C-alpha positions as CSV (number, residue, x, y, z in Angstrom):
1,X,0.0,0.0,0.0
2,X,1.4,3.4,-1.0
3,X,1.1,6.5,1.1
4,X,-2.4,8.0,1.0
5,X,-4.0,4.8,-0.4
6,X,-6.8,3.2,1.6
7,X,-6.5,-0.5,2.6
8,X,-7.9,-3.1,0.2
9,X,-10.7,-5.4,1.3
10,X,-11.5,-8.7,-0.5
11,X,-15.2,-9.0,-1.2
12,X,-17.0,-12.4,-1.0
13,X,-20.6,-12.8,-2.2
14,X,-23.2,-15.5,-1.4
15,X,-25.2,-16.2,-4.6
16,X,-28.1,-17.9,-2.8
17,X,-28.9,-18.7,0.8
18,X,-27.9,-22.4,0.4
19,X,-24.7,-21.7,-1.6
20,X,-21.1,-21.2,-0.4
21,X,-19.4,-17.8,-0.5
22,X,-17.2,-17.0,-3.5
23,X,-14.7,-14.4,-4.1
24,X,-16.2,-11.5,-6.0
25,X,-13.5,-8.8,-6.2
26,X,-12.1,-6.1,-4.0
27,X,-12.7,-2.5,-2.8
28,X,-10.6,0.2,-1.1
29,X,-11.9,1.6,2.2
30,X,-10.9,3.4,5.3
31,X,-12.5,0.8,7.6
32,X,-14.8,-2.3,7.5
33,X,-18.0,-0.3,7.6
34,X,-17.0,1.8,4.6
35,X,-15.8,-1.4,2.9
36,X,-19.1,-3.1,3.2
37,X,-20.9,0.0,1.8
38,X,-18.5,0.2,-1.1
39,X,-18.9,-3.5,-1.7
40,X,-22.7,-3.1,-1.9
41,X,-22.3,-0.1,-4.3
42,X,-20.1,-2.1,-6.6
43,X,-21.1,-5.8,-6.2
44,X,-24.6,-5.5,-4.7
45,X,-26.2,-4.5,-8.0
46,X,-25.6,-8.0,-9.4
47,X,-28.8,-10.0,-9.3
48,X,-27.1,-13.0,-7.9
49,X,-25.8,-11.9,-4.5
50,X,-27.9,-12.2,-1.4
51,X,-25.2,-11.2,1.1
52,X,-21.7,-9.9,1.0
53,X,-18.7,-10.3,3.3
54,X,-15.4,-8.4,3.4
55,X,-12.0,-9.3,4.7
56,X,-8.9,-7.1,4.9
57,X,-6.6,-8.4,2.1
58,X,-3.6,-8.1,4.5
59,X,-5.2,-10.9,6.6
60,X,-5.4,-13.4,3.7
61,X,-2.7,-16.0,3.4
62,X,-2.5,-17.6,0.0
63,X,-0.6,-20.5,-1.7
64,X,-0.7,-21.9,-5.1
65,X,-0.4,-25.6,-6.0
66,X,3.3,-25.0,-6.8
67,X,3.8,-23.6,-3.2
68,X,1.9,-26.4,-1.4
69,X,5.2,-28.3,-0.8
70,X,6.4,-25.4,1.4
71,X,3.6,-26.0,3.9
72,X,4.3,-28.4,6.8
73,X,3.7,-31.9,5.6
74,X,2.2,-33.0,8.9
75,X,0.0,-30.4,10.5
76,X,0.4,-30.1,14.2
77,X,-2.3,-28.7,16.5
78,X,-1.8,-26.4,19.4
79,X,-3.7,-26.9,22.6
80,X,-4.2,-23.2,23.3
81,X,-4.7,-20.1,21.1
82,X,-6.6,-22.0,18.5
83,X,-9.0,-20.2,16.3
84,X,-11.2,-20.9,13.3
85,X,-9.8,-20.1,9.8
86,X,-12.0,-19.7,6.8
87,X,-10.8,-21.6,3.7
88,X,-11.4,-20.7,0.1
89,X,-10.2,-22.9,-2.8
90,X,-9.8,-22.3,-6.5
91,X,-10.5,-25.7,-8.1
92,X,-11.2,-24.8,-11.8
93,X,-9.5,-23.0,-14.5
94,X,-11.5,-19.9,-13.7
95,X,-10.2,-17.5,-11.0
96,X,-13.1,-18.2,-8.7
97,X,-12.4,-19.0,-5.1
98,X,-15.2,-20.8,-3.3
99,X,-15.7,-21.4,0.4
100,X,-14.6,-24.8,1.8
101,X,-14.9,-26.3,5.2
102,X,-13.2,-24.1,7.8
103,X,-10.3,-25.4,9.9
104,X,-9.3,-24.9,13.5
105,X,-5.6,-24.2,14.1
106,X,-3.2,-22.4,16.4
107,X,-1.5,-20.4,13.6
108,X,-1.9,-19.5,9.9
109,X,0.8,-22.0,8.9
110,X,-1.0,-24.8,10.7
111,X,-4.3,-23.7,9.1
112,X,-2.8,-23.7,5.7
113,X,-1.3,-27.2,6.2
114,X,-4.7,-28.5,7.3
115,X,-6.4,-26.8,4.3
116,X,-3.9,-28.3,1.9
117,X,-4.3,-31.8,3.5
118,X,-8.1,-31.5,3.1
119,X,-8.0,-30.6,-0.6
120,X,-4.6,-30.7,-2.4
121,X,-6.4,-31.2,-5.7
122,X,-7.0,-27.5,-6.1
123,X,-5.0,-24.8,-7.9
124,X,-4.8,-22.4,-5.0
125,X,-6.0,-21.8,-1.4
126,X,-6.7,-18.7,0.6
127,X,-7.1,-18.8,4.4
128,X,-7.8,-16.1,7.0
129,X,-9.0,-16.0,10.6
130,X,-12.8,-16.1,10.5
131,X,-12.9,-13.4,13.1
132,X,-11.7,-10.7,10.6
133,X,-14.7,-11.3,8.3
134,X,-17.4,-8.7,8.3
135,X,-20.8,-9.8,6.9
136,X,-23.6,-7.7,5.5
137,X,-26.0,-10.2,7.2
138,X,-24.8,-8.9,10.6
139,X,-25.9,-5.4,9.7
140,X,-29.2,-3.8,11.0
141,X,-32.1,-4.2,8.5
142,X,-32.6,-0.4,8.3
143,X,-29.0,0.1,7.1
144,X,-28.8,1.1,3.5
145,X,-26.1,-1.4,2.8
146,X,-28.0,-4.3,4.4
147,X,-29.1,-7.1,2.1
148,X,-32.5,-6.5,0.4
149,X,-35.3,-9.1,0.3
150,X,-35.8,-8.4,-3.4
151,X,-33.9,-6.6,-6.2
152,X,-35.3,-5.1,-9.3
153,X,-32.8,-5.9,-12.1
154,X,-33.2,-5.5,-15.8
155,X,-30.4,-6.0,-18.2
156,X,-29.9,-3.8,-21.3
157,X,-32.0,-6.2,-23.4
158,X,-35.1,-5.4,-21.4
159,X,-35.2,-1.8,-22.8
160,X,-36.3,-1.4,-26.4
161,X,-33.9,1.4,-27.2
162,X,-33.1,0.3,-30.7
163,X,-36.7,-0.1,-31.6
164,X,-37.5,3.3,-30.2
165,X,-34.6,4.9,-32.2
166,X,-35.9,3.3,-35.4
167,X,-39.3,4.6,-34.8
168,X,-38.0,8.2,-34.1
169,X,-35.9,8.0,-37.3
170,X,-38.9,6.8,-39.3
171,X,-41.0,9.6,-38.0
172,X,-38.3,12.2,-38.8
173,X,-37.8,10.9,-42.3
174,X,-41.5,10.9,-42.9
175,X,-41.7,14.5,-41.8
176,X,-38.9,15.5,-44.2
177,X,-40.8,14.0,-47.2
178,X,-44.1,15.7,-46.4
């Protein structure tokens, strides 16, 4: 981050109530509250998202398949100081990270080793402490950036702009010939 630049927050969206979170993009913001508002402004217009979550990008630890060998081969567990880590995997050729089963570990290195052991068949893995995630579902209902029960969405094909322009041009050319 350069001087004067706001921190980056990774945005995760839930496409349906019964679907896992997936990485959607990123936003710059001063704090988590502003990040969730920016996320709704940018990604909330999509008709597929029912909730959004944000995570400071600095908290995300990532490894690619080529780097998996650098993680501890036998994950060890610590008796104290354990916390839940969220795990996101990229399994296909697309750059889409989807939520996987979380792991409980004493450190990020242990969490990464557990995540790799649970699914080494993926292309890349992201982990971060679940406690750093801010969800729009946790926001009060009267908040403007809270999830909406319905969304009105119409794509560009729903508006008959070309037909209207043809009609206007036809009327103009008819007026010129009269």
